[in-house]
C-alpha positions as CSV (number, residue, x, y, z in Angstrom):
1,Q,30.5,142.5,55.2
2,S,31.6,144.6,52.3
3,N,30.1,147.8,53.4
4,Y,31.5,147.6,57.0
5,I,34.3,150.0,56.5
6,T,32.2,152.4,54.7
7,N,29.7,152.5,57.5
8,F,32.5,152.6,60.1
9,L,34.2,155.6,58.4
10,K,31.0,157.2,57.4
11,S,32.0,157.9,53.9
12,E,31.0,156.5,50.4
13,D,34.4,157.5,49.0
14,I,36.2,154.6,50.7
15,I,37.3,151.5,48.7
16,W,37.8,148.4,50.9
17,E,40.8,146.2,50.0
18,N,41.6,144.0,53.0
19,I,41.3,143.5,56.7
20,V,44.1,142.0,58.8
21,E,43.5,140.8,62.4
22,S,45.8,139.5,65.1
23,D,45.6,139.0,68.8
24,D,46.3,142.5,69.7
25,R,45.6,144.7,66.6
26,I,43.2,145.2,63.6
27,E,44.4,146.6,60.3
28,F,41.8,148.1,57.7
29,H,43.5,148.4,54.3
30,I,41.7,151.0,52.3
31,K,42.0,153.6,49.5
32,M,39.8,156.5,48.5
33,K,38.0,156.7,45.3
34,Q,39.7,158.6,42.6
35,K,38.3,162.1,41.8
36,P,39.6,165.4,40.4
37,H,41.2,167.7,43.0
38,V,41.9,171.4,42.9
39,C,45.5,172.5,42.9
40,P,46.5,174.4,46.0
41,K,48.9,176.6,43.9
42,C,47.0,177.5,40.7
43,G,43.5,176.7,41.6
44,K,42.8,174.4,38.6
45,L,41.4,170.9,38.6
46,T,43.6,167.9,38.0
47,S,43.0,164.1,38.0
48,K,46.7,163.1,37.1
49,I,48.2,160.9,39.7
50,H,52.0,161.3,40.3
51,D,52.6,158.4,42.8
52,Y,51.3,156.5,45.9
53,R,52.3,156.2,49.5
54,V,51.1,153.8,52.1
55,Q,50.3,155.6,55.4
56,R,49.4,153.9,58.9
57,I,46.8,155.7,60.7
58,K,45.7,155.1,64.3
59,D,41.9,154.9,64.9
60,I,39.6,154.2,67.8
61,P,40.2,150.8,69.4
62,L,37.7,148.0,68.5
63,W,37.0,145.0,70.5
64,G,39.8,145.9,72.9
65,K,42.4,145.9,70.2
66,T,44.5,148.7,68.6
67,T,43.1,149.6,65.3
68,F,45.1,150.9,62.3
69,I,43.8,152.2,58.9
70,V,46.3,151.4,56.3
71,L,45.6,154.0,53.6
72,K,47.0,153.7,50.0
73,K,47.3,157.5,49.6
74,R,47.6,159.2,46.2
75,R,49.8,162.2,45.3
76,Y,48.5,164.3,42.3
77,I,50.4,166.5,40.0
78,C,49.0,169.6,38.4
79,K,49.2,169.5,34.6
80,H,49.4,173.2,34.5
81,C,51.8,174.3,37.1
82,G,53.6,171.1,38.2
83,K,52.6,171.2,41.8
84,K,52.6,167.9,43.7
85,F,50.0,167.5,46.4
86,Y,48.4,164.8,48.3
87,E,44.7,164.0,48.0
88,Y,42.2,165.3,50.6
89,I,41.3,162.8,53.4
90,Y,38.3,164.2,55.4
91,F,39.2,162.2,58.6
92,L,42.9,162.8,58.6
93,P,44.2,166.3,59.2
94,R,47.4,167.4,57.5
95,Y,50.5,165.9,59.0
96,H,48.6,163.8,61.5
97,R,48.9,160.0,62.1
98,M,45.7,159.5,63.8
99,T,42.1,160.1,62.8
100,N,39.8,162.9,64.0
101,R,37.6,160.3,65.6
102,L,40.5,159.1,67.9
103,A,41.3,162.7,68.9
104,F,37.9,163.3,70.0
105,Y,37.7,159.9,71.7
106,I,40.7,160.8,73.8
107,L,39.1,164.3,74.6
108,Q,36.0,162.5,75.9
109,Y,38.3,160.4,78.2
110,L,39.9,163.5,79.5
111,K,36.7,164.9,80.5
112,N,36.3,162.0,82.9
113,Q,38.4,161.1,86.0
114,Y,41.2,159.0,84.3
115,S,44.8,159.5,84.5
116,M,46.6,160.4,81.2
117,K,48.7,157.2,81.5
118,D,45.4,155.1,81.6
119,I,44.0,157.0,78.7
120,A,47.1,156.4,76.6
121,K,46.8,152.7,77.4
122,F,43.0,152.6,76.5
123,T,43.5,154.3,73.2
124,G,46.7,152.9,72.1
125,V,48.8,156.3,71.8
126,S,51.6,157.6,73.8
127,I,51.3,159.8,77.0
128,T,52.8,162.6,75.0
129,T,50.1,162.5,72.6
130,V,47.4,162.8,75.3
131,M,49.2,165.8,77.0
132,R,49.6,167.4,73.5
133,L,45.8,166.9,73.1
134,L,45.1,168.4,76.4
135,D,47.1,171.5,75.5
136,T,44.8,172.2,72.5
137,I,41.8,172.4,74.8
138,G,40.4,175.9,75.0
139,V,38.9,176.1,78.6
140,E,40.2,179.6,79.5
141,T,37.8,181.5,81.8
142,N,38.0,185.1,80.5
143,Y,34.9,186.2,82.2
144,E,34.6,189.9,82.5
145,T,31.9,190.5,85.2
146,L,31.7,188.9,88.7
147,P,28.7,187.2,90.1
148,E,26.8,188.5,93.2
149,V,28.2,185.7,95.3
150,I,31.6,184.3,95.1
151,S,33.4,181.6,97.2
152,I,37.2,181.5,97.7
153,D,39.0,178.4,99.0
154,E,42.3,176.7,98.8
155,F,43.3,173.1,97.9
156,K,46.6,171.2,98.1
157,G,48.0,170.9,94.6
158,N,51.8,170.6,94.9
159,S,52.2,171.7,91.2
160,G,54.1,174.5,89.5
161,G,56.4,174.9,92.6
162,R,53.4,175.8,95.0
163,K,51.9,173.6,97.8
164,Y,48.5,175.3,97.8
165,H,46.3,176.5,95.0
166,C,43.3,178.9,95.1
167,I,39.8,178.0,93.6
168,I,37.2,180.7,93.0
169,V,33.6,179.4,92.7
170,D,30.2,180.8,91.9
171,P,28.1,178.9,94.4
172,K,24.9,180.3,93.0
173,E,25.4,178.9,89.5
174,R,27.5,176.0,90.9
175,K,30.4,176.6,88.5
176,I,34.2,177.1,88.8
177,L,35.3,180.7,87.9
178,D,38.9,180.2,88.0
179,I,41.9,178.2,89.5
180,L,44.9,180.4,90.6
181,N,48.4,179.2,91.1
182,D,48.7,180.4,94.7
183,R,46.6,181.6,97.6
184,K,49.0,184.3,98.7
185,Q,47.5,187.8,99.2
186,E,49.6,189.4,96.5
187,N,48.6,186.9,93.8
188,L,44.8,187.3,94.7
189,S,45.3,191.1,94.6
190,E,46.7,190.9,91.3
191,Y,43.9,188.8,90.0
192,F,40.9,190.9,91.5
193,K,42.2,194.3,90.6
194,K,41.5,193.7,86.9
195,F,37.8,193.6,87.4
196,K,35.9,196.8,87.2
197,D,32.4,195.7,88.5
198,R,33.8,194.6,92.0
199,N,30.9,196.6,93.5
200,K,28.5,194.0,92.0
201,V,29.7,191.4,94.5
202,K,27.3,191.3,97.5
203,W,28.7,188.2,99.4
204,V,32.2,186.6,99.8
205,I,32.2,183.1,101.4
206,I,35.6,182.1,102.7
207,D,37.2,179.9,105.4
208,M,39.2,181.2,108.3
209,W,42.3,182.2,106.1
210,R,43.0,185.8,107.0
211,P,44.4,186.8,103.4
212,F,41.0,185.8,102.0
213,A,39.2,188.2,104.3
214,D,41.7,190.9,103.7
215,I,41.3,190.7,100.0
216,A,37.5,190.7,100.4
217,K,37.7,193.9,102.5
218,T,40.1,195.6,100.2
219,Y,38.4,194.8,96.7
220,F,34.7,194.2,97.6
221,K,33.9,197.0,100.0
222,G,30.2,196.7,99.5
223,A,30.1,192.9,100.0
224,K,29.7,191.1,103.3
225,I,32.1,188.4,104.3
226,A,30.8,185.1,105.7
227,I,32.6,182.1,107.2
228,D,31.4,178.9,106.0
229,K,29.5,177.0,108.7
230,F,31.5,173.8,108.7
231,H,34.8,175.8,109.3
232,F,33.8,177.3,112.5
233,T,31.5,174.3,113.7
234,R,34.5,171.9,113.7
235,Y,36.3,174.0,116.4
236,V,33.7,173.0,118.9
237,Y,34.0,169.3,118.0
238,W,37.8,169.5,118.1
239,A,37.4,170.9,121.6
240,V,35.2,168.1,122.7
241,E,37.6,165.5,121.2
242,N,40.4,167.0,123.1
243,V,38.6,166.9,126.3
244,R,37.8,163.2,125.7
245,K,41.4,162.5,124.9
246,R,42.7,164.2,128.1
247,I,40.3,162.3,130.4
248,Q,41.2,159.0,128.5
249,K,44.9,159.4,129.3
250,E,44.2,159.6,132.9
251,L,42.3,156.4,133.1
252,T,43.6,152.8,133.4
253,A,44.1,150.6,130.2
254,N,40.7,148.8,130.1
255,K,38.8,152.0,130.7
256,R,41.0,153.9,128.1
257,K,40.1,151.3,125.5
258,Y,36.4,151.7,126.3
259,F,36.7,155.5,125.8
260,K,38.5,155.1,122.5
261,R,35.8,153.1,121.2
262,S,33.2,155.6,122.2
263,R,34.6,158.4,120.0
264,K,31.5,158.5,117.6
265,L,29.2,158.3,120.7
266,F,30.5,161.5,121.9
267,L,30.3,163.2,118.6
268,A,26.7,162.1,117.8
269,K,23.7,164.4,118.7
270,Y,21.9,163.3,121.9
271,N,18.4,163.0,120.4
272,T,19.7,160.4,117.8
273,L,21.0,158.1,120.5
274,T,19.2,155.0,121.7
275,K,18.4,154.3,125.5
276,E,21.4,152.1,125.8
277,Q,23.7,154.5,124.2
278,R,22.5,157.3,126.6
279,E,23.1,155.1,129.6
280,E,26.7,154.6,128.3
281,L,27.2,158.2,128.1
282,E,26.1,158.7,131.8
283,V,28.6,156.0,132.9
284,M,31.5,157.9,131.2
285,F,30.2,161.2,132.7
286,W,30.8,159.8,136.2
287,Y,34.6,159.9,135.5
288,S,34.7,163.6,134.7
289,D,32.7,166.8,135.1
290,D,34.7,168.3,132.3
291,L,33.6,165.6,130.0
292,R,29.9,166.2,130.8
293,M,30.2,170.0,130.5
294,A,32.1,169.6,127.1
295,Y,29.3,167.4,125.8
296,L,26.6,169.8,127.0
297,L,28.5,172.6,125.3
298,K,28.5,170.7,122.0
299,E,24.8,170.1,122.3
300,R,24.2,173.7,123.3
301,F,26.0,174.9,120.1
302,D,23.3,173.2,118.0
303,K,20.9,176.0,119.0
304,V,23.3,178.6,117.5
305,L,23.4,176.6,114.1
306,K,19.6,176.6,114.1
307,C,19.3,180.4,114.1
308,Q,17.6,181.9,111.0
309,T,19.2,185.4,110.9
310,S,22.5,187.0,111.8
311,E,20.9,189.0,114.8
312,E,19.5,185.9,116.3
313,A,22.9,184.2,115.7
314,K,24.7,187.0,117.5
315,R,22.6,186.7,120.5
316,E,23.0,182.8,120.8
317,L,26.6,182.8,120.0
318,K,27.4,185.4,122.8
319,R,25.4,183.3,125.2
320,W,27.3,180.2,124.1
321,I,30.7,182.0,124.5
322,Q,29.7,183.1,128.0
323,L,28.9,179.5,128.9
324,A,32.2,178.2,127.5
325,K,34.1,180.8,129.6
326,E,32.2,179.9,132.7
327,S,33.1,176.1,132.2
328,K,36.7,177.0,132.6
329,I,37.7,174.2,130.3
330,D,41.1,174.7,128.7
331,E,40.2,173.1,125.5
332,F,37.5,175.6,124.7
333,I,39.8,178.6,125.1
334,R,41.0,178.4,121.5
335,C,37.5,177.9,120.3
336,I,36.3,181.1,122.2
337,Q,39.3,183.1,120.8
338,V,38.4,182.1,117.2
339,F,34.7,182.9,117.6
340,N,35.6,186.3,119.1
341,R,38.1,187.0,116.3
342,W,35.6,186.1,113.5
343,F,32.4,187.0,115.3
344,E,31.0,189.3,112.6
345,E,32.0,187.0,109.7
346,I,30.5,183.9,111.5
347,T,27.1,185.5,112.3
348,N,26.9,186.8,108.7
349,A,26.7,183.2,107.6
350,F,23.2,183.1,108.9
351,D,21.9,185.7,106.4
352,I,22.9,183.9,103.2
353,P,21.5,180.5,101.7
354,Y,24.9,179.6,100.2
355,T,27.8,177.8,101.7
356,N,31.1,176.4,100.7
357,S,29.7,173.1,100.0
358,V,29.8,173.5,96.2
359,T,33.4,174.5,96.6
360,E,34.2,171.6,98.9
361,G,32.6,169.3,96.3
362,Y,34.9,170.6,93.5
363,N,37.9,170.2,96.0
364,N,37.0,166.7,96.4
365,K,36.8,166.1,92.7
366,I,40.2,167.7,92.4
367,K,41.7,165.4,95.1
368,V,40.5,162.4,93.1
369,L,41.8,163.7,89.9
370,K,45.3,164.4,91.5
371,R,45.3,161.0,93.2
372,I,44.5,158.9,90.2
373,A,47.4,160.7,88.4
374,Y,49.8,160.6,91.4
375,G,50.1,164.3,91.2
376,Y,50.9,167.0,88.6
377,R,54.0,168.9,88.2
378,N,52.7,171.4,85.5
379,F,50.3,173.7,87.0
380,H,48.9,175.0,83.8
381,R,48.1,171.5,82.6
382,F,46.6,170.6,86.0
383,R,44.3,173.6,85.8
384,K,43.2,173.0,82.3
385,R,42.3,169.4,83.3
386,I,40.3,170.6,86.3
387,L,38.3,173.1,84.3
388,Y,37.8,170.7,81.4
389,C,36.4,167.8,83.8
390,N,34.1,170.3,85.5
391,A,32.9,172.3,82.5
């Protein structure tokens, strides 16, 4: 229809001349309605045309085809000062060869989990253009005040010459506060020392990375440190798994295969098992008392996890540590050592309703973003993409 281009470009000042379509592209040939323009030099109106220039402009793809606007662009000359200048095109910034719509379209793709190579392919531009648009995004997190609860964790980034990066999250508001280039203590120290309201922080949630705890003790003296429950619970399951593997190696080939297939059976809670599964467990317990005791310790630890306060957790955890010592199972020695070393921080976790689950969720999104892009070399671009995708 004759008004299609006008509706598509959302302007009444466009004159449609022709449309050319091939197997892989569409070209809209247009020009703008002539009207007086203000001279950028002397500020007076002029309508005198000096010459024309044909410009090819990329636009949003239509029907899976690369779309171009072929614009017959006028150049005016001022009758008063002789200044030559091009007419104003509302959808085309100065010195650009793609429309504003296409730029916003690419930015919408960047907000989702696509690689920049795929975005370039979808929109018909170069990867460099996509990178350049990403660099223009303003997603800096220049917040001046810290929240009451902060969560600190690391993730594997392999960008900017660093293997691990650090993520700081507000688990209460469920948002990323910042992404740091490194998880080293000196970098964290340099970052947190710029905040003046550090006494506002009441809780710091971390995993069992000692520099995180040292930073929290140094800069957040009024805050309590809590270890995320997942990070200390997994030591119990690792110990059970190691006992099962040790017993498995001592058995014959047929029995060893049976034990290997029963891994999930050992890790499942006893009250979720069927009658047949419980009988299978009893058969395996005949082969080793260590295996039976390891399973009982795992089940007994569930009582620790059900505690409602830190005081209750301290009592139950001390009892569990004593039981683990009395079992004399070597695989639980490391577990006991970790629990003794982090005893206060572990039990603090039972006084706070927040965990590192929000942070781990963001870490999972970051892993997906990194995997679809086959990694990032530029940390600042990687950081900006993470913050933009999770804004």
